[in-house]
Backbone as CSV, one residue per row, in Angstrom:
resi,resn,N_x,N_y,N_z,CA_x,CA_y,CA_z,C_x,C_y,C_z
1,MET,-19.321,-6.333,-20.162,-18.053,-5.959,-19.531,-18.322,-5.367,-18.150
2,HIS,-17.500,-5.770,-17.183,-17.631,-5.229,-15.825,-17.410,-3.729,-15.871
3,PRO,-18.197,-2.936,-15.109,-18.071,-1.467,-15.166,-16.675,-0.960,-14.859
4,ASN,-15.879,-1.729,-14.086,-14.531,-1.283,-13.754,-13.471,-1.828,-14.710
5,ALA,-13.909,-2.652,-15.692,-12.948,-3.295,-16.588,-12.196,-2.280,-17.446
6,SER,-12.906,-1.262,-17.921,-12.263,-0.254,-18.761,-11.194,0.499,-17.992
7,LEU,-11.504,0.883,-16.747,-10.538,1.589,-15.911,-9.332,0.704,-15.625
8,LEU,-9.589,-0.595,-15.412,-8.509,-1.527,-15.124,-7.565,-1.636,-16.315
9,LEU,-8.149,-1.692,-17.523,-7.321,-1.768,-18.722,-6.505,-0.498,-18.911
10,GLN,-7.085,0.641,-18.567,-6.364,1.905,-18.667,-5.225,1.966,-17.670
11,SER,-5.371,1.273,-16.545,-4.386,1.334,-15.477,-3.180,0.445,-15.739
12,PHE,-3.380,-0.663,-16.438,-2.310,-1.633,-16.670,-1.489,-1.292,-17.906
13,SER,-0.206,-1.614,-17.849,0.667,-1.553,-19.023,1.816,-2.525,-18.783
14,LEU,2.586,-2.802,-19.821,3.750,-3.672,-19.727,4.997,-2.879,-20.056
15,GLU,6.034,-3.099,-19.295,7.286,-2.397,-19.514,7.965,-2.911,-20.776
16,LYS,8.365,-1.981,-21.614,9.062,-2.359,-22.836,10.396,-3.017,-22.487
17,GLY,10.709,-4.050,-23.186,11.984,-4.725,-22.987,11.916,-5.881,-22.017
18,THR,11.144,-5.724,-20.908,11.058,-6.789,-19.911,9.699,-7.468,-19.882
19,GLY,8.673,-6.757,-20.330,7.322,-7.304,-20.276,6.733,-7.345,-18.883
20,LYS,7.399,-6.710,-17.920,6.901,-6.719,-16.545,5.724,-5.750,-16.402
21,LYS,4.855,-6.083,-15.458,3.629,-5.321,-15.271,3.890,-3.962,-14.630
22,CYS,3.167,-2.971,-15.128,3.137,-1.632,-14.534,1.669,-1.313,-14.228
23,PHE,1.440,-0.455,-13.263,0.062,-0.139,-12.886,-0.002,1.294,-12.394
24,MET,-1.041,2.010,-12.829,-1.284,3.347,-12.289,-2.617,3.353,-11.562
25,VAL,-2.581,3.714,-10.297,-3.806,3.875,-9.507,-4.384,5.242,-9.854
26,ALA,-5.548,5.265,-10.500,-6.165,6.519,-10.918,-6.522,7.387,-9.720
27,ALA,-6.564,8.692,-9.940,-6.893,9.621,-8.852,-8.210,9.252,-8.178
28,ARG,-9.201,8.798,-8.955,-10.495,8.422,-8.392,-10.401,7.232,-7.440
29,ASP,-9.352,6.427,-7.588,-9.182,5.261,-6.726,-8.267,5.547,-5.539
30,LEU,-7.804,6.781,-5.431,-6.980,7.187,-4.293,-7.870,7.746,-3.190
31,PHE,-7.393,7.659,-1.962,-8.045,8.350,-0.854,-7.412,9.734,-0.762
32,ILE,-8.201,10.762,-1.027,-7.725,12.139,-0.975,-8.536,12.870,0.098
33,VAL,-7.874,13.335,1.139,-8.578,14.058,2.203,-9.248,15.297,1.613
34,TRP,-10.533,15.463,1.872,-11.376,16.546,1.342,-11.593,16.419,-0.172
35,GLY,-11.287,15.244,-0.736,-11.386,15.083,-2.185,-12.774,15.252,-2.751
36,ASP,-13.802,15.029,-1.946,-15.180,15.181,-2.413,-15.824,16.465,-1.906
37,THR,-14.987,17.393,-1.430,-15.493,18.687,-0.965,-15.148,19.748,-2.016
38,PRO,-16.172,20.262,-2.728,-15.917,21.159,-3.873,-15.128,22.415,-3.545
39,GLU,-15.140,22.835,-2.274,-14.371,24.031,-1.922,-12.865,23.769,-1.965
40,TYR,-12.485,22.495,-1.856,-11.067,22.171,-1.736,-10.490,21.452,-2.961
41,TRP,-11.265,20.551,-3.534,-10.839,19.807,-4.717,-11.980,19.787,-5.729
42,GLN,-11.620,19.701,-7.015,-12.650,19.477,-8.023,-12.161,18.424,-9.016
43,TRP,-13.117,17.719,-9.602,-12.813,16.656,-10.550,-13.065,17.169,-11.960
44,ILE,-12.026,17.102,-12.783,-12.095,17.659,-14.130,-11.598,16.615,-15.132
45,SER,-11.829,16.885,-16.405,-11.329,16.029,-17.479,-10.229,16.763,-18.234
46,LEU,-9.172,16.038,-18.559,-8.091,16.580,-19.380,-7.839,15.604,-20.528
47,PRO,-7.798,16.087,-21.747,-7.619,15.172,-22.888,-6.306,14.403,-22.856
48,GLU,-5.283,14.953,-22.198,-3.981,14.290,-22.160,-3.879,13.232,-21.059
49,SER,-4.924,13.078,-20.238,-4.910,12.060,-19.183,-5.427,10.737,-19.726
50,ARG,-4.899,9.637,-19.224,-5.398,8.319,-19.636,-6.729,7.988,-18.964
51,PHE,-7.095,8.759,-17.926,-8.340,8.513,-17.202,-9.359,9.616,-17.489
52,LEU,-10.620,9.271,-17.282,-11.695,10.218,-17.559,-11.629,11.437,-16.654
53,GLU,-11.237,11.214,-15.386,-11.198,12.306,-14.423,-9.838,12.414,-13.761
54,VAL,-9.466,13.643,-13.446,-8.284,13.915,-12.632,-8.713,14.865,-11.522
55,ALA,-7.906,14.925,-10.468,-8.268,15.734,-9.300,-7.473,17.035,-9.299
56,GLU,-8.176,18.152,-9.285,-7.523,19.468,-9.234,-7.623,20.040,-7.825
57,LEU,-6.476,20.377,-7.269,-6.429,20.979,-5.934,-6.769,22.460,-6.023
58,LEU,-7.846,22.849,-5.338,-8.263,24.247,-5.325,-7.632,25.018,-4.178
59,ASN,-7.692,24.454,-2.968,-7.116,25.150,-1.811,-7.250,24.271,-0.574
60,VAL,-6.137,23.852,-0.005,-6.161,23.111,1.249,-4.948,23.480,2.094
61,CYS,-5.092,23.308,3.396,-3.940,23.337,4.297,-3.450,21.909,4.525
62,TRP,-4.420,21.005,4.718,-4.116,19.593,5.010,-4.088,18.828,3.700
63,PHE,-2.884,18.491,3.242,-2.719,17.762,1.976,-2.375,16.314,2.296
64,GLU,-3.242,15.396,1.895,-3.007,13.976,2.186,-3.618,13.108,1.097
65,ILE,-2.791,12.230,0.528,-3.219,11.296,-0.514,-2.704,9.911,-0.152
66,ARG,-3.571,8.906,-0.294,-3.168,7.528,-0.013,-3.696,6.602,-1.104
67,GLY,-2.880,5.602,-1.437,-3.295,4.608,-2.413,-2.829,3.229,-2.003
68,ASN,-3.513,2.208,-2.531,-3.174,0.829,-2.210,-3.073,-0.009,-3.480
69,ILE,-2.213,-1.018,-3.430,-2.131,-1.986,-4.510,-1.721,-3.328,-3.918
70,ASN,-2.302,-4.394,-4.443,-1.933,-5.733,-3.990,-0.794,-6.247,-4.852
71,THR,0.205,-6.835,-4.219,1.393,-7.279,-4.962,1.082,-8.389,-5.964
72,SER,-0.053,-9.074,-5.805,-0.420,-10.132,-6.751,-0.720,-9.565,-8.142
73,MET,-0.949,-8.240,-8.220,-1.237,-7.593,-9.499,0.045,-7.217,-10.245
74,LEU,1.199,-7.442,-9.610,2.476,-7.033,-10.187,3.338,-8.250,-10.508
75,SER,4.488,-8.015,-11.102,5.402,-9.100,-11.482,6.253,-9.497,-10.290
76,SER,6.337,-10.790,-10.023,7.117,-11.268,-8.879,8.607,-11.164,-9.158
77,GLY,9.382,-11.182,-8.060,10.831,-11.085,-8.187,11.304,-9.750,-8.729
78,THR,10.542,-8.696,-8.426,10.822,-7.379,-9.023,10.761,-6.284,-7.965
79,THR,11.709,-5.359,-8.025,11.652,-4.161,-7.193,10.876,-3.088,-7.946
80,TYR,9.863,-2.543,-7.303,9.006,-1.528,-7.913,9.245,-0.165,-7.267
81,THR,9.040,0.874,-8.067,9.095,2.254,-7.581,7.737,2.905,-7.802
82,ALA,7.264,3.661,-6.824,5.989,4.365,-6.914,6.238,5.847,-7.180
83,TYR,5.430,6.419,-8.061,5.552,7.826,-8.439,4.184,8.506,-8.382
84,LEU,4.151,9.723,-7.881,2.971,10.565,-8.057,3.061,11.192,-9.444
85,VAL,2.006,11.033,-10.245,1.960,11.607,-11.588,0.995,12.785,-11.560
86,PHE,1.481,13.955,-11.918,0.677,15.169,-11.765,1.119,16.227,-12.764
87,THR,0.354,17.292,-12.821,0.759,18.494,-13.529,0.331,19.670,-12.657
88,SER,0.546,20.864,-13.137,0.197,22.028,-12.314,-0.336,23.152,-13.183
89,LYS,-1.121,23.996,-12.561,-1.650,25.171,-13.242,-0.703,26.337,-13.034
90,SER,-0.812,27.316,-13.910,-0.045,28.537,-13.731,-0.468,29.197,-12.420
91,GLY,0.491,29.560,-11.609,0.172,30.192,-10.341,0.071,29.227,-9.182
92,THR,0.455,27.960,-9.406,0.482,26.993,-8.305,1.303,27.553,-7.144
93,CYS,0.787,27.436,-5.946,1.533,27.980,-4.812,1.313,27.145,-3.555
94,GLY,2.183,27.363,-2.583,2.052,26.743,-1.281,2.937,25.534,-1.060
95,PHE,3.590,25.044,-2.124,4.416,23.849,-1.992,5.905,24.161,-1.891
96,ASP,6.246,25.437,-1.872,7.654,25.820,-1.779,8.085,26.110,-0.343
97,TYR,7.150,25.964,0.594,7.469,26.286,1.983,7.872,25.052,2.787
98,GLN,7.004,24.061,2.811,7.231,22.864,3.614,7.228,21.631,2.703
99,PRO,8.273,20.809,2.727,8.266,19.598,1.904,7.222,18.609,2.400
100,ALA,6.793,17.734,1.501,5.847,16.684,1.862,6.604,15.431,2.301
101,GLU,5.874,14.515,2.925,6.470,13.249,3.345,5.761,12.107,2.647
102,ALA,6.532,11.285,1.948,5.998,10.093,1.291,6.353,8.874,2.118
103,MET,5.482,7.871,2.064,5.759,6.624,2.769,5.214,5.460,1.957
104,VAL,6.010,4.406,1.837,5.616,3.193,1.128,5.880,2.007,2.043
105,GLY,4.874,1.142,2.199,5.063,-0.026,3.049,3.840,-0.915,3.041
106,ILE,3.914,-2.018,3.762,2.785,-2.930,3.893,1.682,-2.239,4.686
107,SER,0.442,-2.356,4.215,-0.690,-1.712,4.890,-0.743,-2.127,6.355
108,GLY,-0.934,-1.136,7.228,-1.027,-1.399,8.644,0.304,-1.418,9.366
109,GLN,1.394,-1.246,8.629,2.718,-1.218,9.233,3.438,0.073,8.850
110,ASP,4.442,0.429,9.645,5.248,1.600,9.308,6.061,1.300,8.056
111,GLY,6.035,2.238,7.114,6.787,2.065,5.885,8.044,2.914,5.879
112,VAL,8.733,2.881,4.753,9.937,3.690,4.564,9.519,5.082,4.102
113,LYS,10.060,6.103,4.772,9.660,7.479,4.495,10.677,8.191,3.607
114,ARG,10.158,9.121,2.810,10.997,9.969,1.970,10.494,11.404,2.048
115,THR,11.390,12.335,1.828,11.025,13.744,1.752,10.833,14.117,0.287
116,VAL,9.705,14.753,-0.004,9.317,15.019,-1.391,8.979,16.496,-1.558
117,CYS,9.518,17.092,-2.584,9.161,18.467,-2.958,8.098,18.404,-4.045
118,LEU,6.964,19.058,-3.815,5.882,19.070,-4.800,5.820,20.372,-5.585
119,ASP,6.728,21.267,-5.300,6.816,22.514,-6.073,7.347,22.173,-7.460
120,PRO,6.582,22.431,-8.532,7.046,22.101,-9.881,8.381,22.740,-10.240
121,GLU,8.710,23.856,-9.587,9.974,24.536,-9.844,10.988,24.253,-8.739
122,GLY,10.712,23.265,-7.921,11.512,23.022,-6.735,12.985,22.791,-6.978
123,GLU,13.317,21.951,-7.971,14.730,21.649,-8.198,15.475,22.870,-8.726
124,ARG,14.792,23.668,-9.543,15.426,24.879,-10.061,15.685,25.883,-8.944
125,LYS,14.766,25.945,-8.001,14.897,26.885,-6.894,15.844,26.394,-5.808
126,HIS,16.175,25.114,-5.856,16.936,24.497,-4.768,18.254,25.227,-4.525
127,GLY,18.516,25.501,-3.271,19.745,26.187,-2.885,19.672,26.547,-1.409
128,TYR,20.757,26.907,-0.845,20.768,27.262,0.580,20.647,28.765,0.719
129,GLN,19.415,29.214,0.738,19.173,30.639,0.858,18.080,30.857,1.896
130,LEU,18.182,31.962,2.582,17.179,32.301,3.576,16.044,33.047,2.897
131,VAL,14.828,32.572,3.121,13.653,33.191,2.528,12.681,33.538,3.644
132,PRO,12.428,34.816,3.875,11.480,35.169,4.938,10.054,34.828,4.531
133,ARG,9.317,34.221,5.430,7.917,33.897,5.182,7.078,34.445,6.325
134,ARG,5.891,34.924,6.007,4.981,35.419,7.029,3.690,34.612,6.946
135,ILE,3.314,33.988,8.055,2.120,33.165,8.105,1.241,33.661,9.234
136,PHE,-0.060,33.756,8.993,-0.980,34.268,9.996,-1.762,33.126,10.637
137,TYR,-1.727,33.040,11.966,-2.499,32.069,12.720,-3.399,32.825,13.685
138,ASN,-4.726,32.765,13.460,-5.664,33.425,14.367,-5.262,34.875,14.624
139,HIS,-4.936,35.551,13.529,-4.584,36.974,13.575,-3.247,37.242,14.269
140,ARG,-2.511,36.187,14.603,-1.174,36.379,15.160,-0.179,36.032,14.077
141,MET,0.832,36.838,13.912,1.787,36.632,12.835,3.043,35.956,13.358
142,ALA,3.434,34.928,12.655,4.702,34.258,12.963,5.657,34.529,11.815
143,HIS,6.803,35.076,12.124,7.801,35.359,11.105,8.763,34.171,11.043
144,ILE,8.798,33.529,9.916,9.565,32.292,9.779,10.599,32.453,8.683
145,SER,11.832,32.141,8.998,12.865,32.066,7.977,13.197,30.613,7.740
146,ARG,13.250,30.221,6.501,13.567,28.850,6.182,14.773,28.806,5.265
147,ARG,15.459,27.719,5.274,16.569,27.531,4.362,16.150,26.497,3.333
148,GLN,16.015,26.942,2.105,15.592,26.052,1.038,16.573,24.896,0.934
149,GLY,16.051,23.674,1.001,16.906,22.500,0.902,17.340,21.962,2.246
150,ASP,17.135,22.711,3.326,17.489,22.222,4.647,16.268,21.549,5.240
151,LEU,16.236,20.233,5.298,15.045,19.489,5.652,15.101,18.899,7.040
152,SER,16.227,19.055,7.728,16.425,18.640,9.114,16.250,17.144,9.344
153,SER,15.629,16.429,8.410,15.406,15.005,8.613,16.605,14.178,8.180
154,GLY,17.505,14.778,7.419,18.664,14.047,6.926,18.365,13.234,5.688
155,ARG,17.102,13.222,5.239,16.749,12.457,4.051,16.988,13.275,2.803
156,VAL,17.318,12.599,1.724,17.479,13.253,0.432,16.096,13.653,-0.084
157,THR,15.990,14.828,-0.665,14.714,15.299,-1.190,14.517,14.832,-2.626
158,GLU,13.315,14.302,-2.908,12.949,13.930,-4.269,12.255,15.121,-4.929
159,TYR,12.673,15.427,-6.169,12.098,16.556,-6.902,11.331,16.066,-8.131
160,PRO,10.327,16.821,-8.566,9.557,16.428,-9.750,10.407,16.435,-11.013
161,LYS,10.104,15.490,-11.908,10.741,15.393,-13.217,9.655,15.399,-14.297
162,VAL,9.992,15.919,-15.459,9.053,15.911,-16.580,9.131,14.562,-17.284
163,ARG,7.976,13.955,-17.532,7.891,12.665,-18.199,7.820,12.842,-19.714
164,ALA,7.953,11.743,-20.420,7.858,11.773,-21.886,6.471,12.206,-22.346
165,ASP,5.429,11.917,-21.534,4.064,12.304,-21.903,3.718,13.727,-21.458
166,LYS,4.727,14.470,-20.987,4.602,15.879,-20.587,3.984,16.075,-19.203
167,TRP,3.521,15.000,-18.556,3.137,15.117,-17.156,4.405,15.174,-16.324
168,MET,4.257,15.423,-15.045,5.396,15.389,-14.134,5.246,14.194,-13.206
169,GLU,6.359,13.741,-12.657,6.314,12.675,-11.669,7.365,12.943,-10.604
170,VAL,7.081,12.454,-9.415,8.045,12.551,-8.324,8.057,11.198,-7.611
171,GLU,9.247,10.729,-7.295,9.405,9.407,-6.706,8.972,9.406,-5.245
172,LEU,8.155,8.406,-4.886,7.624,8.308,-3.530,8.285,7.216,-2.698
173,GLY,8.828,6.205,-3.354,9.445,5.109,-2.616,9.450,3.843,-3.447
174,GLU,9.973,2.773,-2.870,10.060,1.506,-3.598,9.796,0.324,-2.671
175,PHE,9.512,-0.810,-3.289,9.272,-2.044,-2.538,9.555,-3.234,-3.446
176,PHE,9.809,-4.379,-2.815,10.143,-5.601,-3.566,8.951,-6.558,-3.520
177,VAL,8.638,-7.136,-4.684,7.572,-8.131,-4.787,8.215,-9.511,-4.878
178,GLY,8.023,-10.327,-3.849,8.602,-11.663,-3.825,7.794,-12.664,-4.631
179,GLN,8.262,-13.883,-4.677,7.578,-14.948,-5.411,6.248,-15.285,-4.742
180,GLU,5.178,-15.337,-5.555,3.843,-15.713,-5.087,3.427,-14.897,-3.869
181,GLN,3.772,-13.649,-3.876,3.463,-12.775,-2.749,2.075,-12.166,-2.902
182,ASP,1.368,-12.039,-1.811,0.017,-11.481,-1.820,-0.122,-10.535,-0.634
183,LEU,0.381,-9.316,-0.819,0.384,-8.323,0.247,-0.244,-7.028,-0.255
184,ASP,-0.955,-6.339,0.625,-1.481,-5.012,0.305,-0.428,-3.975,0.679
185,MET,0.002,-3.225,-0.322,0.974,-2.164,-0.099,0.246,-0.823,-0.053
186,GLU,0.672,0.039,0.866,0.088,1.372,0.960,1.132,2.419,0.603
187,ILE,0.706,3.399,-0.180,1.559,4.505,-0.601,0.874,5.792,-0.157
188,SER,1.581,6.620,0.580,0.965,7.852,1.066,1.853,9.055,0.800
189,LEU,1.206,10.205,0.724,1.906,11.476,0.532,1.165,12.520,1.337
190,THR,1.845,13.149,2.290,1.182,14.105,3.172,2.024,15.361,3.364
191,GLU,1.329,16.474,3.531,1.956,17.711,3.992,0.920,18.392,4.863
192,THR,1.106,18.271,6.159,0.116,18.772,7.115,0.736,19.663,8.183
193,GLU,2.022,19.937,8.076,2.712,20.660,9.139,2.989,22.127,8.819
194,GLY,2.950,22.488,7.545,3.322,23.847,7.166,2.325,24.901,7.599
195,GLY,1.034,24.528,7.633,0.008,25.483,8.035,-0.380,26.474,6.963
196,ASN,0.215,26.356,5.791,-0.079,27.309,4.718,-1.027,26.682,3.700
197,TRP,-1.738,27.529,2.966,-2.667,27.059,1.943,-1.896,26.665,0.691
198,LYS,-2.410,25.634,0.047,-1.757,25.095,-1.155,-2.804,24.929,-2.248
199,ASN,-2.395,25.176,-3.492,-3.340,25.005,-4.605,-2.596,24.776,-5.912
200,GLY,-3.351,24.374,-6.929,-2.836,24.353,-8.294,-2.355,23.025,-8.843
201,LEU,-2.178,22.000,-8.003,-1.754,20.699,-8.523,-2.936,19.962,-9.141
202,ILE,-2.650,19.184,-10.170,-3.653,18.325,-10.811,-3.107,16.905,-10.771
203,ILE,-3.816,16.013,-10.093,-3.335,14.662,-9.838,-3.953,13.680,-10.834
204,GLN,-3.100,12.976,-11.587,-3.601,11.919,-12.472,-3.654,10.571,-11.730
205,GLY,-2.644,10.310,-10.902,-2.653,9.064,-10.151,-1.284,8.748,-9.571
206,ILE,-1.152,7.534,-9.056,0.126,7.021,-8.561,0.519,5.842,-9.446
207,GLU,1.672,5.956,-10.078,2.144,4.902,-10.973,3.165,4.030,-10.252
208,ILE,3.016,2.716,-10.430,3.953,1.742,-9.873,4.581,0.995,-11.040
209,ARG,5.883,1.096,-11.182,6.563,0.429,-12.297,7.913,-0.115,-11.829
210,PRO,8.474,-1.105,-12.556,9.757,-1.681,-12.153,10.833,-0.615,-12.010
211,LYS,11.643,-0.765,-10.976,12.708,0.185,-10.719,13.709,0.199,-11.864
212,SER,14.107,1.408,-12.262,15.101,1.542,-13.335,16.453,1.072,-12.833
213,GLU,17.142,0.334,-13.664,18.475,-0.159,-13.278,19.530,0.915,-13.523
């Protein structure tokens, strides 16, 4: 058996009712900035994960994850939705200040962007309230007031949902797979503008499955 065959089998599934292909790109197959730097990320095993390893965020300011999938691996004539599948540790912090930006599109081209909240409690906290924040840059303090839910981009914010398997997922975007299509799609998730440290997320992967009707 090819060394990657087991991982491939773990990644594939069929949607009940339609038989259409679903695929999860494992965390190990994602490009994670600083992912191989032990001070920022570590690779651990969780019995509830379908993969041998998952990525635990220890502490970063620059949060960036990218994944790719070729449309030939999916069912043609189908609109797909991509989701980040993750969980969090007690005390997760840093994701309630600045929302992340997700983008889905053909590799090498500008994709469709979405605003994503990665705070596991984000939807519960959602509201128009002023929250004072203090951030230190080179020993200079900037006093920042933010309005929770005010994203200035005009885009609707996607919030995490609990899955049937007890992991969480948040929608990153969607794309259509045409007949006999062979395109590399790129899915990205970044938060690099807040300047604050973030920790506590555990990434299982990015799941691509047919859009719910």
